[in-house]
MIFI-957341 format. One record per atom (N, C-alpha, C): residue in one letter; x, y, z. Coordinates in steps of 0.2 Angstrom, whole numbers, plus 5000, padded with zeros to 4 digits. Each point is the difference from the previous one (the first is absolute). Example, Ala and Ser with C-alpha at 12.3 -4.5 7.8 and 13.67 -1.06 7.14 Angstrom:
! MIFI-957341
A506649725039 A499650065000 A500450065000 S499850054996 S500450065001 S499650055003 
END
This chain:
! MIFI-957341
X499048814852 X500149944996 X499449984996 X500149994993 X499549994996 X499749935001 X499449994997 X499749935000 X500449954997 X500350024994 X500449954997 X500649985004 X500350055003 X500649985004 X499849965006 X499550015003 X499749965006 X499949934997 X499749994994 X499949944998 X500649964998 X500550044997 X500649974999 X500449975006 X499950045005 X500349985007 X499749945002 X499349995000 X499749945002 X500249944995 X500150014994 X500249954996 X500749985001 X500450045001 X500749995002 X500049965007 X499650025004 X500049965007 X499849934999 X499549994995 X499849934999 X500649964997 X500550034997 X500549964997 X500650005005 X500050035006 X500549995005 X500049935003 X500550005004 X500149935004 X499750005006 X499550055001 X499650005006 X499749945002 X499849954996 X499749945002 X500549955003 X500750024998 X500549955002 X500450045006 X499850065002 X500350035006 X499849975006 X500450005005 X499949975007 X499350035002 X499549955002 X499450025002 X500050025008 X499650055002 X500050025007 X499449965003 X500249965005 X499549965003 X499550045003 X500250065002 X499550055003 X499550024996 X500049994993 X499550024995 X499449965000 X500149945003 X499549954999 X499450025005 X499449984997 X499450015004 X499650075000 X500350054996 X499750064999 X499550004995 X499550045000 X499550014995 X500350054995 X499750014994 X500250054995 X499450054999 X499850025006 X499450055000 X500150074999 X500650024999 X500150074999 X500050024993 X499650044998 X499950024993 X500550064998 X500050014993 X500450064998 X499950065003 X499350025001 X499850065003 X500350005008 X500049955003 X500249995007 X500850025000 X500449974996 X500750015000 X500250074998 X499650034995 X500150064998 X499950055005 X499549995004 X499850055005 X500449995006 X500349935001 X500549995006 X500650044998 X500250004994 X500650044998 X499950085001 X499450024999 X499850075001 X500050015008 X499749965003 X500050015008 X500750005003 X500449964997 X500749995002 X500450074999 X499750044995 X500450064998 X499650065004 X499549995003 X499650055004 X499949975007 X500450025005 X499849985006 X500250055006 X500149975006 X500150045006 X500650054999 X500549984996 X500650044999 X499850074997 X499550004995 X499850064997 X499550045004 X499549965002 X499450035004 X500250035006 X500449975004 X500250035007 X500750025000 X500549964997 X500750025001 X500250064996 X499650024995 X500250064996 X500050065004 X499550005005 X499950065004 X500750025004 X500249965003 X500650015004 X500650014996 X500149974994 X500550014995 X500050074997 X499450024998 X500050064997 X500250065005 X499849995007 X500250045005 X500750015001 X500449944999 X500750005001 X500450024994 X499849974994 X500450014994 X499750054995 X499450025001 X499750054995 X499849974993 X499950054995 X499849984994 X500549954996 X500650005002 X500549954997 X499849935001 X499649995005 X499749935001 X499849964994 X499750044995 X499849984994 X500549964996 X500650035000 X500649974997 X500249945003 X500050005007 X500149935004 X499549954998 X499450014999 X499549954998 X500149984993 X500250044996 X500249984993 X500649964999 X500550025004 X500649964999 X499949935003 X499750005006 X499949935004 X499549964995 X499550034997 X499549974996 X500349974994 X500550034997 X500449974994 X500349935002 X500450005006 X500349945002 X499549955003 X499550025003 X499549955001 X499749974994 X499950044995 X499849974993 X500549944998 X500650025000 X500649954998 X499949945004 X499950005007 X499949945004 X499449964998 X499450034999 X499449974998 X500149974993 X500350044995 X500149974994 X500549945000 X500550005004 X500449945001 X499649945002 X499650015006 X499649955003 X499549984995 X499750044996 X499549984995 X500349954994 X500650024999 X500349954995 X500149935003 X500250005006 X500049935003 X499449975001 X499450045001 X499449975001 X499749974993 X500250034995 X499849984993 X500449934999 X500650005002 X500449945000 X499749945003 X499850015007 X499749955004 X499550035005 X499450014999 X499550035005 X500149965007 X500050035005 X500049975007 X499750045005 X499649985005 X499750035005 X500650025005 X500549965000 X500650015004 X500450064997 X499950024994 X500350064997 X500850005001 X500250065002 X500850005000 X500349965005 X499649975005 X500349955004 X500149944996 X499649984996 X500049944996 X500650014995 X500150064997 X500550014995 X500750005004 X500050035006 X500650005004 X500249935001 X499549955002 X500249935001 X500349974994 X499750024994 X500349974994 X500750034998 X500150065000 X500650034998 X500550025005 X499850005006 X500550025006 X500149945005 X499549955000 X500149955004 X499550015006 X500049955005 X499550015006 X500250055004 X500650025001 X500250065004 X499750064998 X500150014993 X499750064997 X499350005001 X499649954999 X499350005001 X499850015008 X500449985004 X499950015007 X500150075002 X500550034998 X500150075001 X499550054997 X499849984993 X499550044997 X499349995003 X499849945002 X499450005003 X499950035007 X500549995004 X499950035007 X500150085000 X500450024995 X500150085000 X499350034997 X499749964996 X499450024997 X499450005006 X500149955004 X499549995006 X500150065004 X500750025001 X500150065005 X499750064997 X500150014993 X499750054997 X499250015001 X499749944998 X499250015000 X499850005007 X500349965005 X499750005007 X500150075003 X500650044998 X500050065003 X499650054996 X499949994994 X499650044996 X499350005002 X499849935002 X499349995003 X499950055006 X500650005004 X499950055006 X499950074998 X500450024995 X499950074997 X499350014998 X499749954997 X499350014997 X499550005006 X500149965005 X499550005005 X500150075004 X500650025000 X500150075003 X499750054996 X500150004994 X499750054995 X499250005001 X499749945000 X499349995001 X499850045006 X500349995006 X499850035006 X500150075000 X500550034996 X500150075000 X499550034995 X499849974995 X499450024996 X499450005003 X499949955004 X499350005004 X500050055005 X500550025003 X500150065005 X499850064997 X500050014993 X499850064997 X499350025002 X499649955001 X499350015002 X499950015007 X499750055003 X500050015007 X499649955004 X499649964996 X499649955003 X500549945003 X500650004997 X500449945002 X500650035004 X500050065001 X500650045003 X500249975007 X499549985004 X500149975006 X500249935001 X499949974994 X500249925000 X500850004999 X500349965004 X500850005000 X500249974993 X500550034998 X500349984993 X500149924999 X500249975006 X500249934999 X499349965000 X499550025002 X499349975000 X499850004993 X500150064996 X499850004993 X500449964996 X500650005002 X500549954996 X499849935000 X499849985006 X499949935001 X499349984997 X499550045000 X499449994996 X500150004993 X500550044997 X500150004993 X500349934998 X500549985004 X500349944999 X499649945000 X499550005004 X499549945001 X499650004994 X499750064998 X499650004994 X500349984994 X500650024998 X500449984994 X500249935000 X500249975006 X500249935001 X499449964998 X499450025002 X499449964999 X499849994993 X500150064996 X499850014993 X500549964996 X500750005002 X500549974996 X500049925000 X499749975005 X500049935001 X499449974996 X499650044997 X499449974997 X500249964993 X500250034995 X500349974994 X500350054996 X500549984995 X500450044996 X499550044995 X499449974999 X499550044995 X499850065004 X499849995006 X499850065004 X500550055001 X500649985001 X500650045001 X500150044993 X500049974994 X500050034994 X499550054999 X499449985002 X499450054999 X500150065004 X500249995006 X500050055005 X500650054998 X500549974997 X500650054998 X499850034994 X499649974996 X499750044994 X499750065001 X499549995005 X499650065002 X500450055004 X500449985004 X500450045004 X500450054995 X500349964995 X500450044995 X499650054996 X499449984998 X499550044997 X499950075004 X499949995007 X499950055004 X500650055000 X500649975001 X500650045001 X500150044993 X499949974994 X500250034994 X499450064999 X499449985001 X499550054999 X500150065005 X500249995006 X500150055005 X500650054997 X500649964998 X500550044998 X499950044994 X499649984995 X499850034994 X499650065002 X499549995005 X499650055002 X500450065003 X500549985004 X500450055004 X500450044995 X500349974995 X500450034995 X499650054996 X499349984998 X499650044996 X499850065005 X499949995006 X499950065005 X500650045000 X500649975001 X500650045000 X500150044994 X499949984994 X500150034994 X499550065000 X499449995002 X499450055000 X500250065004 X500349985006 X500250055005 X500650044997 X500449974996 X500650044997 X499850044995 X499549984996 X499850044994 X499650065002 X499549995005 X499650055003 X500350055005 X500649975002 X500450045005 X499650015007 X499649955001 X499649995007 X500550005005 X499950045005 X500449995006 X500049945004 X500549975002 X500049945004 X500450025007 X499650005005 X500350025007 X500350065000 X499750054996 X500350075000 X500650014995 X500249944996 X500550014995 X499749994993 X500350054996 X499749994993 X500549954996 X499749954998 X500449944997 X500450024994 X500549974999 X500450014994 X500850005002 X500450024995 X500749995001 X500250055006 X499650055001 X500250055005 X500049965007 X499649955001 X500049965006 X500749975001 X500349984995 X500749975001 X500550055000 X500050064996 X500550055000 X500050045006 X499450015003 X500050045006 X500149965007 X500149944999 X500149965006 X500649965000 X500650034997 X500649965001 X500249974993 X499650004995 X500249984994 X499949924999 X500349974995 X500049934999 X500349965005 X500550025003 X500449975006 X500050045006 X499450015003 X500050055006 X500549985005 X500149945001 X500549985006 X500649974997 X500250014994 X500649984997 X499949934997 X500549974998 X500049934996 X500049945005 X500350015006 X500049945004 X499449975003 X499550055001 X499349975002 X499749954995 X500150024994 X499749974994 X500449935000 X500650005001 X500449945000 X499849955005 X499950035006 X499849965006 X499449975000 X499550034996 X499349975000 X500049944995 X500549994996 X500049954995 X499849935002 X500249985007 X499849935002 X499350005001 X499750065002 X499250005001 X499750004993 X500350034995 X499750004993 X500049934997 X500649965001 X500149934998 X499449965003 X499950015007 X499449975003 X499450014997 X499950064997 X499350014997 X499949964994 X500549974997 X499949954994 X500149935002 X499949995007 X500249935002 X499549944998 X499450024997 X499549954999 X500049984992 X500550034996 X500049994993 X500149934999 X500449965004 X500249934998 X499449955001 X499550035003 X499449965001 X499849964993 X500150044995 X499849974993 X500349934999 X500649995002 X500449944999 X499649945005 X499850025006 X499749955004 X499349984997 X499650054998 X499449994998 X500049964993 X500550004996 X500049974994 X500049925001 X500149985006 X500049935001 X499349975001 X499550055001 X499349985001 X499650034994 X500250014994 X499750024994 X500149954995 X499550004996 X500049944995 X500450024994 X500150064998 X500450024994 X500550065002 X500549985004 X500550055002 X500450034994 X500149964995 X500450024994 X499750064997 X499450005000 X499650064997 X499950065005 X499949985006 X499850055005 X500650045003 X500549965002 X500650045003 X500350054996 X500249994993 X500350054997 X499650074999 X499349995000 X499650065000 X500050045006 X500049965006 X500050035006 X500650035002 X500649974998 X500750035002 X500150064996 X499850004993 X500250064996 X499650065002 X499449995003 X499550055002 X500350045006 X500449975004 X500350035006 X500350064999 X500450014994 X500450064999 X499550065000 X499550004996 X499650064999 X499650015006 X499949955004 X499650015006 X500550045005 X500649985000 X500550045005 X500050074998 X500050014993 X500150074998 X499350045001 X499549974999 X499350045001 X499950005008 X499949955003 X499850005007 X500550035005 X500649975000 X500550035005 X500350074998 X500350004995 X500350064998 X499550064999 X499549984996 X499550054999 X499650035006 X499949955005 X499650025006 X500550045004 X500649995001 X500550045004 X500150064997 X500050014993 X500150074997 X499450045002 X499449974999 X499450045001 X500050025008 X500249955004 X500050025007 X500450065002 X500650004997 X500550055001 X499850074997 X499650004995 X499750064997 X499450035003 X499749965004 X499450025004 X500150035007 X500549975003 X500250025007 X500749995001 X500350055005 X500749995001 X500249935004 X500649984999 X500149935003 X500050005008 X500150065003 X499950015007 X499349995003 X499550004996 X499349995002 X499949935001 X500349964996 X499949935000 X500349975007 X499749945002 X500349975006 X500049924999 X500449975004 X500049935000 X499449965003 X499650035004 X499549975003 X499350014996 X500050034994 X499450014996 X500149994993 X499649974996 X500149994993 X500050074997 X500550014995 X500150074997 X499350024996 X499749954998 X499450014996 X499450025004 X500049975006 X499550035005 X500250075002 X500650015001 X500250075002 X499850054995 X500149994993 X499750054995 X499350005000 X499649955000 X499350004999 X499750035006 X500349995006 X499750035006 X500150085000 X500450024996 X500250085000 X499650034994 X499649974996 X499750034995 X499350025001 X499849995007 X499350025002 X499549954999 X500249944999 X499549954999 X500249945005 X499850005006 X500249955005 X499949934998 X499449994997 X499849944998 X500549964995 X500350054996 X500549974995 X500649975004 X500250035005 X500549975005 X499849935002 X499450005002 X499749935003 X500049954995 X499850024994 X500049954994 X500749974999 X500550054999 X500649984998 X500349965006 X499950015006 X500249975006 X499849925000 X499450004998 X499749934999 X500349964994 X500250044995 X500449964995 X500749985002 X500350045003 X500749985003 X500049955005 X499450005004 X499949945004 X499949944996 X499750004995 X499949944995 X500749984998 X500450054998 X500749984997 X500449965005 X500050035007 X500349965005 X499849935001 X499349995000 X499749945001 X500249954994 X500150034994 X500249964994 X500749985000 X500450045003 X500749995001 X500149945005 X499650005005 X500149955005 X499749944998 X499550004996 X499749944997 X500549974995 X500450044996 X500449974995 X500649975004 X500250035005 X500649975004 X499949945003 X499449995003 X499849935002 X499949954995 X499850024994 X499949964994 X500749974998 X500550054999 X500649984997 X500549965005 X500050025006 X500449965005 X499749935001 X499449994999 X499749945001 X500249954994 X500150034994 X500249964995 X500849985000 X500450065002 X500749995000 X500249955006 X499750015006 X500149955005 X499949934998 X499449994997 X499949934998 X500549974995 X500250044996 X500649984995 X500649985004 X500150045005 X500649995005 X499949935004 X499450005003 X499849945004 X500149944996 X499849994994 X500149944996 X500749984999 X500450055000 X500749995000 X500449995007 X499650015005 X500349995007 X500350065003 X499950064997 X500350065003 X499650045003 X499349985001 X499550045004 X499749955004 X499750025006 X499649955004 X499549964996 X499949945002 X499649954996 X499350035000 X499750035005 X499350025000 X499950054995 X500550044997 X499950054995 X499849974993 X500149935000 X499949974993 X499249985000 X499750005006 X499349985000 X499550044996 X499549974996 X499550044997 X499349985002 X499650045000 X499349995002 X499649974994 X499349995001 X499649974994 X500050054994 X500150065001 X499950054995 X500750014996 X500549965002 X500650004997 X500450065001 X499950025007 X500450065002 X500549985005 X500650024999 X500649985005 X499950035007 X499649985004 X499850045006 X500550005005 X500549955000 X500550005005 X500550065000 X500250014993 X500450065000 X499750075001 X499450004998 X499650065001 X499950025008 X499949945004 X499950015007 X500750025003 X500649974997 X500650025003 X500150084999 X499950024994 X500150074999 X499550055004 X499449975001 X499650045005 X500250005007 X500449955002 X500249995007 X500650065001 X500450014995 X500550055000 X499650075000 X499550014996 X499650065000 X499750025007 X499949945004 X499750015007 X500550045004 X500749984999 X500550045003 X500050074999 X499850024993 X499950074998 X499550035004 X499549965002 X499450035004 X500450035007 X500449965003 X500450025006 X500450064999 X500350004994 X500450064998 X499650065000 X499450004997 X499550055000 X499850025007 X500049955005 X499850025007 X500650045003 X500649974999 X500650035003 X500250074997 X500050004993 X500350064997 X499650024994 X499450025002 X499550024994 X500250054995 X500450055003 X500250054995 X500649994996 X500449945001 X500649984996 X499949944997 X499449965001 X500049934998 X500050004992 X499750054996 X500049994993 X500750014997 X500450055002 X500650014998 X500549955001 X500049975006 X500449955003 X499949934995 X499449984999 X499949944997 X500150014992 X499950064998 X500250024993 X500749994998 X500450025004 X500749994999 X500349935001 X499749965004 X500149935001 X499849964993 X499450024998 X499749974994 X500450024994 X500450065000 X500450024995 X500649954999 X500349975006 X500549955000 X499849944996 X499349985002 X499849944997 X499950014992 X499750054998 X499850014993 X500750014996 X500450045002 X500750014997 X500349944999 X500149955005 X500349944999 X499649954995 X499450015000 X499649964996 X500150024993 X500050064998 X500150024994 X500749994997 X500550005005 X500749994998 X500049924998 X499749965004 X500049934998 X499649984994 X499550044998 X499749994994 X500550024994 X500350055001 X500550024994 X500649955000 X500249985006 X500649954999 X499749934997 X499449985002 X499749944997 X499950014992 X499950064998 X499950024993 X500749994996 X500550035004 X500749994997 X500249934999 X499849955005 X500149934999 X499649974995 X499450034999 X499549974995 X500350024993 X500250064999 X500350024994 X500649964998 X500449985005 X500649964999 X499949934998 X499549975003 X499749944998 X499850004993 X499750054998 X499750004993 X500650014995 X500550045002 X500650004995 X500349945000 X500049965005 X500349935000 X499649954996 X499450024998 X499649954997 X499649965004 X500050015006 X499649955005 X499350015000 X499850074999 X499350025000 X499950054994 X499450014998 X499950054995 X499650065003 X500250064999 X499750065002 X499450014996 X499450035003 X499450014996 X500150074996 X499650024996 X500050064996 X499950065005 X499749995005 X499950065005 X500650005004 X500450054999 X500750005004 X500150075003 X500450005005 X500350065003 X500550034995 X499950064998 X500550034996 X500750025003 X500549994996 X500650035002 X500449955005 X499849945001 X500449955004 X500749994997 X500549995005 X500050005007 X500150075003 X500050054996 X500250075003 X499450025004 X499449994998 X499450025004 X500049975007 X500149945000 X500049975007 X500550035004 X500650004998 X500650035004 X499850075002 X499850044996 X499950075002 X499450005005 X499549964999 X499450005005 X500349975007 X500449955000 X500349985006 X500450055004 X500450044996 X500450055003 X499650065003 X499450014996 X499650055003 X499649985006 X499849945000 X499649985006 X500549995006 X500649984999 X500550005006 X500250075002 X500050054995 X500250075002 X499450035005 X499449974999 X499450035004 X500249985007 X500249945001 X500249975007 X500550055003 X500550024996 X500550045002 X499850075002 X499550024996 X499750075002 X499650005006 X499849945002 X499650005007 X500450025005 X500750005000 X500450025005 X500050075001 X499850044995 X499950075001 X499450025004 X499649955002 X499450025004 X500149975007 X500350045005 X500249975006 X499449985005 X499450034998 X499549995005 X499749934999 X499949984994 X499749934999 X500449964995 X500250034994 X500449974995 X500649965003 X500450045004 X500649975002 X499949945005 X499550015004 X499849955005 X499849944996 X499650014995 X499849944996 X500649964997 X500550044998 X500649964997 X500449965005 X499950025007 X500349965005 X499749935001 X499450004997 X499649935000 X500349954995 X500450034995 X500249954995 X500549945002 X500550025005 X500349945003 X499649955004 X499550035003 X499549965004 X499649954995 X499850034995 X499649964995 X500449954997 X500750024998 X500449954997 X500249955004 X500150015007 X500149955005 X499449955000 X499450035001 X499449965000 X500049954994 X500150034994 X500049964994 X500549945000 X500650015003 X500549955000 X499849955005 X499850025006 X499849955005 X499449964998 X499550034996 X499449974998 X500249954995 X500550024995 X500249954995 X500349945003 X500450005005 X500349955003 X499549955004 X499550045002 X499549965004 X499649964995 X499950024994 X499549964995 X500449974994 X500650015000 X500349974993 X500049934999 X500049965006 X499949924999 X499349994998 X499550035002 X499349994998 X499950024992 X500450064999 X500050024992 X500349944996 X500549975003 X500449954996 X499549944999 X499649985005 X499649955000 X499450014995 X499750065001 X499550024995 X500250004993 X500650034999 X500250004993 X500249934997 X500249965004 X500249934998 X499349964999 X499550025004 X499449964999 X499650034993 X500150064998 X499750034995 X500349984993 X500749985001 X500349984994 X500049934998 X499749965005 X500049934999 X499449984994 
END
C-alpha cells in the first residue's frame, strides 16, 4: 500500500462516525505507549511463531513439500481476516478489538462468545508455547535430565513477570523478539540458498529438486495428509489478529494499522512459503520430526553443530514471544468483557502501570494446567493443545468475518461510514473465508488420533458457553444498563 493510500485511509477514518460509535468502557485507563515500530513488529511476530518454527517439522514429515501450498492457502484467508479486522480498527480503535466490535454489531451474546473462544485459543496456545519452550530446551544435553513440566513452569513464570511490568516494555520486548526471528529466518534462507547453489550435501543428500522427486514427489503420501494438517497450519497464523488489540494502545492507529496489515501478505509468502520450499529442497520430509524444529534439523546436518544451537535459541525466543503476546492480548480482551459483565470482575483490574493484570493472571492460571499436561503426557501435549487452540482461533476468525458483514450492512444503511481502508470483495470475501474456516473443522474428522477427539469437545464447549451465559446474563444486563445511563 502506497504512502498516499495510507494517508487517504487515515483521512477517511477521521471523517467516519467513530467518535459517535459506542465507546468500549474497557478502553479507559490504557496508556498509548505503543509506537509504530512496535505495532509493525508485533504484526511480524504474529506472522512468525511456534507454528512455523516447531510445527512445520511434523507437518513436513506427514504432508511433504505440498505443505507450502497449505501455508499459502491458509495465509491468504488469514490476510482476509486481518484486513477485515483492520478496517474495523480504523473505524474505531479499541483494545477490546473484535470483542468490542462483536458487542456493537452482534450484541452482548456475540461479544461473550467471541471473548471466551479467544480466551480458549490463547490459553491453550500458551500451553503449546510452554510445551515448545520445554522441547527446545531439551535440545541441549545440559537440560535433558530436567523434567519437561519443570521447564514449562519456569518459562511461564518468567514471561508472566515480564508481561506485568508495562505495555511499553511489552512492545519493546516484542520489537526485539521480532527482530531476532526475522534476522534468523533471513539468515537461514540465505544459508539454504547457498546450499542449493553450491550443491553442498545436507545429511548425505544433495539439495535440489531431486530431494523431492526421489522421495515420493510433491505429494509423497497423497492429498489427504495435506488436507488434514490444515487445522495446524491455521494455528500457525493465530497471532495475526494481535494488530487489532495493539491498536488500542497506540497514538496513531489510522496510520499504523494499514501499513502493518498490508505487509502481512508478503511476509506470509517470504517467511512461510519460502521457508517450507527451502526445507523441502534441502532434506526429504521423512527426516523432519514433530519434536524438533526443522531449521535445527537442517543446520545440525551441515556439519556445524553450533548453527543448530543458535537456531534453537532463536526458536526458543519465538515461543517466548508467542506466550508473551497471548498473555498481553487476553488481558485486554478479558478486561473489555469484564467491564460489560461477561468476565470475572477481577479481570477488569489494572495495576499502576496500566496493565490489566487480572486477565493476565487468569490466562496464566490455565497455562499452569498445561504444566500438568506436560507432566502426564509430555510426548502428546503439543499436538493436543494445538488442536484445541485451533477450535478457538477458527471460531474467533469466523466471528470477525460475521462482524464485518454486519459492519458493511450498517454502512450500506447509512448508519456508519466505512473508512477508505477496506476489505476487498465484500460480502463474497467474508462468506468464502467463513466457508473455508468451517471446512477446516470438518477436515479434522479425518484425523482419528487427535483431530476427531478434538471435535468431540465442541458440544462440551457449546454447553459450557450456554451455561455460562445464563449464569452471567443478569450481571451483563445490569452492567449494560449502567453504561448507557
